[in-house]
C-alpha angles and dihedrals in degrees: 000000000000092000090053090054092049092048090052087052088051091054091050092046091052094050095044119032107247127184121231087252092061091048090051092051092051093046095048094046087072092056109060092171092053135250132249115252096248092049091048092049090049092052092048090050089058089058097038133350106257134166122243089240093062092048092048091047092053092046093053098040104050124072092216093068118071137164114253114234097019113267095016130116094247115099127200136188124233111197092194090065094050094100092055090075125189124359107251094222091056100039096099092051097051117123115205 
């Protein structure tokens, strides 16, 4: 069931150019409790081949991604923080 959803995301991402950030947002919306980094990276790789470095960079740079609980390996997405954008202190380190 989850693979079917990810494959439908892949079809959408191929028809409309999506960034890795958008794919991450869509993938994490389905996991309100959060998702471990390796599982998130695996799901994103189903949609589009992406390096771990790019996924980790996006997780640390954007306000809308946070670890849940704090300091753990599980990452969650907060749609309310989406308009805050990139953290200023991390902007120069972002890999896209």
